[in-house]
Backbone as a chain_set.jsonl record, in Angstrom:
{"seq": "QVQLVESGGGLVQAGGSMRLSCAASGSIFSINDMAWYRQTPGKQRELVATITKTGRTNVADSVKGRFTISRDNAKNTVDLQMYSLKPEDTAVYYCNGVIHRTWFSGGADYWGQGTQVTVSS", "coords": {"N": [[-5.004, -18.024, 6.372], [-4.727, -15.391, 6.781], [-5.318, -12.226, 5.442], [-5.044, -9.427, 3.234], [-6.739, -6.522, 2.443], [-7.417, -4.117, 0.111], [-8.732, -0.8, -0.297], [-10.451, 2.085, -1.603], [-9.645, 2.884, -4.127], [-10.169, 4.115, -7.52], [-11.535, 6.388, -9.959], [-10.009, 9.437, -10.768], [-9.394, 12.901, -11.39], [-6.516, 14.435, -12.927], [-4.281, 16.05, -10.735], [-5.874, 15.768, -8.591], [-6.787, 14.163, -5.454], [-6.42, 11.182, -3.501], [-7.066, 8.545, -1.221], [-5.779, 5.518, -0.267], [-6.524, 2.541, 1.446], [-5.547, -0.208, 3.475], [-6.361, -3.157, 5.017], [-5.414, -5.569, 7.327], [-6.298, -8.836, 8.235], [-7.31, -11.746, 10.146], [-5.496, -14.541, 11.532], [-3.123, -13.137, 13.253], [-0.027, -12.507, 14.606], [1.991, -10.567, 14.66], [2.92, -7.701, 12.701], [5.4, -6.767, 10.543], [7.345, -4.926, 8.39], [5.466, -2.902, 6.125], [4.061, -2.148, 2.929], [3.387, -0.33, -0.109], [2.785, -1.145, -3.432], [2.765, -0.73, -7.006], [1.42, -1.496, -10.246], [1.549, -1.454, -13.731], [0.11, -2.563, -16.798], [2.357, -4.465, -18.74], [4.603, -3.623, -17.437], [6.938, -4.11, -14.735], [6.128, -4.792, -11.312], [6.167, -2.031, -9.17], [7.817, -0.626, -6.427], [6.338, 1.573, -4.23], [6.098, 2.829, -1.678], [7.294, 2.366, 1.66], [6.913, 1.283, 5.056], [8.052, 0.928, 8.325], [7.571, -1.082, 11.317], [7.765, 0.682, 13.401], [7.171, 3.06, 12.253], [8.907, 4.294, 10.469], [9.534, 5.656, 7.328], [9.811, 5.294, 3.749], [9.761, 6.641, 0.532], [9.205, 6.305, -2.924], [11.158, 7.973, -5.428], [9.671, 8.876, -7.591], [7.212, 9.563, -6.606], [7.66, 11.095, -4.437], [7.028, 13.675, -2.149], [4.444, 13.899, -2.941], [3.018, 11.613, -2.256], [2.2, 9.923, 0.766], [2.839, 7.519, 3.302], [1.293, 5.713, 5.895], [0.547, 4.113, 9.045], [-1.543, 2.198, 11.262], [-1.037, 0.542, 13.969], [-2.654, -0.568, 15.921], [-4.992, -1.071, 14.615], [-4.193, -2.623, 12.543], [-3.764, -1.585, 9.959], [-2.749, 0.057, 6.918], [-2.154, 3.014, 5.177], [-2.185, 4.836, 2.097], [-1.693, 7.966, 1.181], [-2.458, 10.101, -1.366], [-1.604, 12.84, -3.301], [-1.894, 15.526, -5.699], [-2.182, 14.026, -8.089], [-1.093, 12.346, -11.043], [-1.483, 11.441, -14.534], [0.356, 9.381, -15.075], [0.437, 8.041, -12.708], [-1.484, 6.187, -12.801], [-2.443, 2.923, -12.2], [-2.578, -0.459, -10.937], [-2.795, -0.745, -7.553], [-1.119, -2.288, -4.911], [-1.236, -3.698, -1.698], [1.167, -4.686, 0.68], [2.544, -6.834, 3.138], [4.694, -7.995, 5.737], [4.071, -10.613, 7.673], [3.749, -12.199, 10.791], [2.347, -15.093, 11.937], [2.415, -16.576, 14.261], [4.262, -16.558, 17.392], [6.621, -17.93, 17.077], [6.995, -18.278, 14.402], [8.492, -17.529, 11.241], [8.381, -14.5, 9.378], [5.995, -14.06, 6.794], [5.329, -13.177, 3.417], [2.655, -11.262, 2.449], [0.04, -10.38, 0.215], [-2.308, -7.998, -0.993], [-5.335, -7.979, -2.99], [-5.285, -6.001, -4.826], [-6.077, -2.704, -6.011], [-7.622, -0.631, -8.363], [-6.358, 2.381, -9.606], [-7.117, 5.133, -11.425], [-6.065, 7.856, -13.205], [-7.171, 10.604, -14.807], [-6.525, 12.872, -17.511]], "CA": [[-6.199, -17.306, 6.836], [-4.406, -13.972, 6.811], [-5.575, -11.557, 4.191], [-4.956, -7.984, 3.133], [-7.774, -6.026, 1.554], [-7.284, -2.702, -0.216], [-9.933, -0.063, -0.637], [-10.249, 3.495, -1.859], [-9.283, 3.166, -5.501], [-11.209, 4.615, -8.395], [-11.189, 7.347, -10.999], [-9.791, 10.789, -10.276], [-8.761, 13.787, -12.357], [-5.157, 14.879, -12.643], [-4.239, 17.092, -9.732], [-6.733, 15.402, -7.486], [-6.255, 13.403, -4.333], [-7.066, 9.914, -3.204], [-6.474, 7.812, -0.125], [-5.94, 4.081, -0.293], [-6.398, 1.898, 2.739], [-5.344, -1.648, 3.465], [-6.621, -3.748, 6.319], [-5.004, -6.951, 7.518], [-7.175, -9.566, 9.138], [-7.018, -13.154, 10.295], [-4.633, -14.912, 12.65], [-1.931, -12.301, 13.151], [0.733, -12.262, 15.821], [2.597, -9.256, 14.496], [3.193, -7.261, 11.346], [6.622, -5.977, 10.461], [7.262, -3.906, 7.359], [4.349, -2.869, 5.203], [4.433, -1.392, 1.739], [2.496, -0.202, -1.248], [3.35, -1.321, -4.756], [1.829, -0.501, -8.093], [1.783, -2.191, -11.467], [0.883, -1.099, -14.975], [0.301, -3.626, -17.786], [3.588, -4.392, -19.493], [5.699, -3.193, -16.588], [7.096, -4.837, -13.487], [5.571, -4.171, -10.132], [7.035, -0.978, -8.669], [7.687, -0.265, -5.02], [5.928, 2.963, -4.088], [6.417, 3.338, -0.355], [7.405, 1.376, 2.726], [6.846, 1.794, 6.418], [8.422, -0.078, 9.304], [6.658, -1.243, 12.428], [7.87, 1.859, 14.246], [6.736, 4.234, 11.529], [9.927, 4.844, 9.582], [8.999, 5.57, 5.973], [10.551, 5.598, 2.539], [8.869, 6.852, -0.6], [9.907, 6.313, -4.195], [11.417, 9.301, -5.963], [8.645, 9.254, -8.541], [6.033, 10.062, -5.903], [8.098, 11.837, -3.263], [6.409, 14.98, -2.049], [3.035, 13.797, -3.3], [2.427, 10.464, -1.566], [2.668, 9.595, 2.103], [2.385, 6.241, 3.816], [1.115, 5.712, 7.335], [-0.034, 2.869, 9.547], [-2.147, 2.167, 12.576], [-0.74, -0.805, 14.446], [-3.779, -1.063, 16.703], [-6.026, -1.501, 13.675], [-3.561, -3.42, 11.488], [-4.035, -0.95, 8.678], [-1.757, 0.931, 6.319], [-2.774, 3.905, 4.212], [-1.378, 5.583, 1.142], [-2.341, 9.232, 0.884], [-1.93, 10.554, -2.639], [-1.967, 14.193, -3.693], [-1.371, 15.984, -6.988], [-2.081, 12.834, -8.919], [-0.761, 12.5, -12.445], [-1.89, 10.28, -15.333], [1.333, 8.314, -14.955], [0.188, 7.314, -11.471], [-2.484, 5.16, -13.085], [-1.919, 1.58, -11.994], [-3.182, -1.241, -9.873], [-2.01, -0.568, -6.34], [-1.151, -3.472, -4.067], [-0.755, -3.64, -0.328], [2.064, -5.784, 1.026], [2.963, -6.853, 4.528], [5.396, -9.152, 6.284], [3.208, -10.947, 8.801], [4.007, -13.378, 11.597], [1.094, -15.642, 12.447], [2.677, -17.028, 15.626], [5.479, -15.968, 17.934], [7.781, -18.708, 16.658], [7.035, -18.363, 12.952], [9.111, -16.482, 10.469], [7.429, -13.681, 8.658], [5.627, -14.425, 5.437], [4.934, -12.053, 2.586], [1.258, -11.303, 2.053], [-0.361, -9.371, -0.757], [-3.712, -7.76, -1.237], [-5.802, -8.305, -4.334], [-5.049, -4.848, -5.67], [-7.162, -1.777, -6.29], [-7.307, 0.169, -9.538], [-6.356, 3.833, -9.543], [-7.046, 5.7, -12.76], [-5.958, 9.31, -13.18], [-7.472, 11.137, -16.124], [-5.964, 14.182, -17.798]], "C": [[-5.947, -15.819, 7.011], [-4.718, -13.383, 5.448], [-5.42, -10.053, 4.338], [-5.978, -7.529, 2.104], [-7.604, -4.532, 1.365], [-8.645, -2.097, -0.511], [-9.557, 1.382, -0.944], [-9.882, 3.861, -3.279], [-10.464, 3.665, -6.309], [-10.658, 5.555, -9.431], [-11.076, 8.74, -10.412], [-9.12, 11.615, -11.368], [-7.337, 14.128, -11.942], [-5.178, 16.076, -11.704], [-5.072, 16.794, -8.509], [-6.02, 14.573, -6.439], [-7.053, 12.132, -4.123], [-6.329, 9.249, -2.048], [-6.806, 6.334, -0.261], [-5.736, 3.527, 1.107], [-6.237, 0.403, 2.556], [-5.524, -2.164, 4.879], [-6.191, -5.206, 6.331], [-5.926, -7.619, 8.522], [-6.793, -11.036, 9.157], [-6.175, -13.414, 11.532], [-3.296, -14.206, 12.505], [-1.295, -12.138, 14.52], [1.37, -10.877, 15.779], [2.795, -8.97, 13.016], [4.448, -6.402, 11.36], [6.478, -4.903, 9.384], [5.988, -4.038, 6.538], [4.725, -1.953, 4.037], [3.265, -1.285, 0.778], [3.307, -0.35, -2.522], [2.311, -0.915, -5.783], [2.345, -1.173, -9.355], [0.898, -1.748, -12.618], [1.102, -2.239, -15.965], [1.565, -3.416, -18.616], [4.799, -3.956, -18.695], [5.749, -4.042, -15.325], [6.468, -4.063, -12.333], [6.601, -3.229, -9.505], [6.758, -0.716, -7.196], [7.414, 1.228, -4.908], [6.369, 3.544, -2.756], [6.479, 2.193, 0.635], [7.293, 2.062, 4.074], [7.167, 0.658, 7.376], [7.389, -0.122, 10.419], [6.636, -0.015, 13.327], [7.537, 3.159, 13.521], [7.767, 4.902, 10.652], [9.514, 4.607, 8.14], [10.043, 5.855, 4.909], [9.561, 5.667, 1.391], [9.704, 6.924, -1.876], [10.063, 7.735, -4.724], [10.295, 9.792, -6.875], [7.397, 9.842, -7.883], [6.383, 10.881, -4.674], [7.539, 13.258, -3.284], [4.932, 14.985, -2.366], [2.311, 12.691, -2.54], [3.012, 10.341, -0.165], [2.072, 8.261, 2.537], [2.301, 6.332, 5.338], [0.489, 4.391, 7.761], [-0.621, 3.071, 10.928], [-1.987, 0.741, 13.088], [-1.892, -1.407, 15.256], [-4.876, -1.62, 15.806], [-5.503, -2.42, 12.584], [-3.903, -2.884, 10.097], [-2.845, -0.126, 8.216], [-2.444, 1.728, 5.224], [-1.741, 4.489, 3.269], [-2.174, 6.814, 0.756], [-1.671, 9.842, -0.338], [-2.492, 11.927, -2.978], [-1.343, 14.515, -5.046], [-1.165, 14.826, -7.951], [-1.872, 13.178, -10.384], [-1.246, 11.287, -13.223], [-0.927, 9.108, -15.225], [1.242, 7.554, -13.633], [-0.847, 6.207, -11.657], [-1.864, 3.771, -13.007], [-2.845, 0.824, -11.057], [-2.261, -1.154, -8.672], [-2.229, -1.748, -5.406], [-0.58, -3.176, -2.687], [0.086, -4.874, -0.042], [2.449, -5.691, 2.496], [3.693, -8.128, 4.881], [4.726, -9.472, 7.61], [3.656, -12.242, 9.461], [2.684, -13.859, 12.178], [1.223, -16.154, 13.873], [3.998, -16.448, 16.091], [6.732, -16.661, 17.432], [7.937, -18.777, 15.139], [7.833, -17.224, 12.34], [8.053, -15.702, 9.717], [7.207, -14.182, 7.244], [5.1, -13.195, 4.703], [3.494, -12.228, 2.127], [0.936, -10.125, 1.15], [-1.865, -9.217, -0.788], [-4.059, -8.071, -2.674], [-5.58, -7.172, -5.323], [-6.285, -3.992, -5.848], [-6.734, -0.841, -7.414], [-7.399, 1.652, -9.224], [-6.167, 4.353, -10.958], [-7.084, 7.214, -12.66], [-6.146, 9.828, -14.596], [-6.886, 12.53, -16.284], [-7.047, 15.185, -18.11]], "O": [[-6.861, -15.069, 7.354], [-4.41, -13.983, 4.418], [-5.633, -9.485, 5.409], [-6.066, -8.096, 1.015], [-7.641, -3.767, 2.329], [-9.58, -2.787, -0.917], [-8.473, 1.84, -0.585], [-9.813, 5.046, -3.607], [-11.606, 3.644, -5.851], [-9.468, 5.531, -9.748], [-11.94, 9.175, -9.65], [-8.363, 11.081, -12.178], [-6.999, 14.111, -10.758], [-5.985, 16.993, -11.858], [-4.981, 17.495, -7.502], [-4.819, 14.318, -6.526], [-8.213, 12.03, -4.523], [-5.112, 9.381, -1.918], [-7.972, 5.952, -0.357], [-4.877, 3.994, 1.856], [-6.736, -0.175, 1.59], [-4.909, -1.663, 5.82], [-6.561, -5.981, 5.449], [-6.286, -7.026, 9.539], [-6.051, -11.511, 8.298], [-6.145, -12.607, 12.461], [-2.441, -14.629, 11.726], [-1.936, -11.69, 15.47], [1.295, -10.116, 16.744], [2.832, -9.882, 12.19], [4.537, -5.427, 12.106], [5.581, -4.063, 9.463], [5.499, -5.14, 6.291], [5.599, -1.095, 4.161], [2.297, -2.043, 0.846], [4.376, 0.242, -2.669], [1.129, -0.774, -5.471], [3.546, -1.391, -9.515], [-0.325, -1.676, -12.499], [2.181, -2.832, -15.976], [1.809, -2.324, -19.128], [5.91, -3.924, -19.224], [4.745, -4.615, -14.901], [6.308, -2.844, -12.387], [7.764, -3.594, -9.333], [5.607, -0.601, -6.777], [8.17, 2.047, -5.429], [6.949, 4.629, -2.709], [5.802, 1.178, 0.473], [7.546, 3.259, 4.209], [6.623, -0.44, 7.257], [6.461, 0.685, 10.464], [5.616, 0.295, 13.942], [7.614, 4.237, 14.11], [7.516, 5.991, 10.135], [9.181, 3.483, 7.766], [11.022, 6.563, 5.142], [8.642, 4.854, 1.294], [10.776, 7.53, -1.897], [9.208, 8.591, -4.497], [10.005, 10.988, -6.921], [6.618, 10.54, -8.533], [5.492, 11.317, -3.945], [7.576, 13.943, -4.306], [4.238, 15.964, -2.092], [1.13, 12.82, -2.22], [4.19, 10.626, 0.051], [0.944, 7.923, 2.18], [3.145, 6.957, 5.98], [-0.034, 3.644, 6.933], [-0.247, 3.987, 11.661], [-2.722, -0.158, 12.68], [-2.074, -2.625, 15.268], [-5.602, -2.534, 16.197], [-6.281, -2.94, 11.786], [-4.277, -3.632, 9.194], [-2.037, 0.331, 9.025], [-3.22, 1.183, 4.439], [-0.565, 4.616, 3.613], [-3.202, 6.719, 0.086], [-0.461, 10.073, -0.343], [-3.704, 12.143, -2.946], [-0.392, 13.864, -5.48], [-0.099, 14.676, -8.547], [-2.403, 14.165, -10.893], [-1.406, 10.211, -12.646], [-1.354, 7.955, -15.279], [1.903, 6.53, -13.461], [-1.055, 5.388, -10.762], [-0.872, 3.488, -13.678], [-3.766, 1.389, -10.468], [-1.072, -1.459, -8.772], [-3.361, -2.155, -5.143], [0.432, -2.489, -2.547], [-0.248, -5.977, -0.475], [2.655, -4.6, 3.027], [3.36, -9.207, 4.392], [4.807, -8.692, 8.558], [3.909, -13.244, 8.793], [1.983, -13.096, 12.843], [0.243, -16.167, 14.617], [4.766, -15.911, 15.293], [7.796, -16.046, 17.366], [8.941, -19.298, 14.653], [7.848, -16.106, 12.854], [6.959, -16.204, 9.458], [8.129, -14.667, 6.589], [4.505, -12.298, 5.301], [3.155, -13.225, 1.49], [1.479, -9.03, 1.299], [-2.605, -10.188, -0.629], [-3.186, -8.387, -3.482], [-5.681, -7.374, -6.534], [-7.408, -4.496, -5.838], [-5.618, -0.323, -7.411], [-8.383, 2.121, -8.654], [-5.17, 4.047, -11.611], [-8.019, 7.787, -12.101], [-5.355, 9.513, -15.484], [-6.764, 13.278, -15.314], [-6.752, 16.35, -18.376]]}, "num_chains": 1, "name": "protein.A"}
């Protein structure tokens, strides 16, 4: 009954900006690490950015300096703020979170349905 839903994707020109949001809902006890991935047809899913429960972040070299990840624990949301977008950033972007449904349960990996980001030249 836990689900992650992404929003904010669409079409943008190169050099533009876009913000992706992901909201977790359902029976949630706690959320540990959260992340954004992206995938292009013919390529494996790529880790873009991660953020711990306390806000510690890591960003892939390919987007470092252009993308930032943030979260709001009170709202169970994680955002990906993207600047200076390039055509090579075009992909389906997926939200990921390690979520505990109860205090005694181990964390399970949950994925959103993905949102398309297309960057035109």
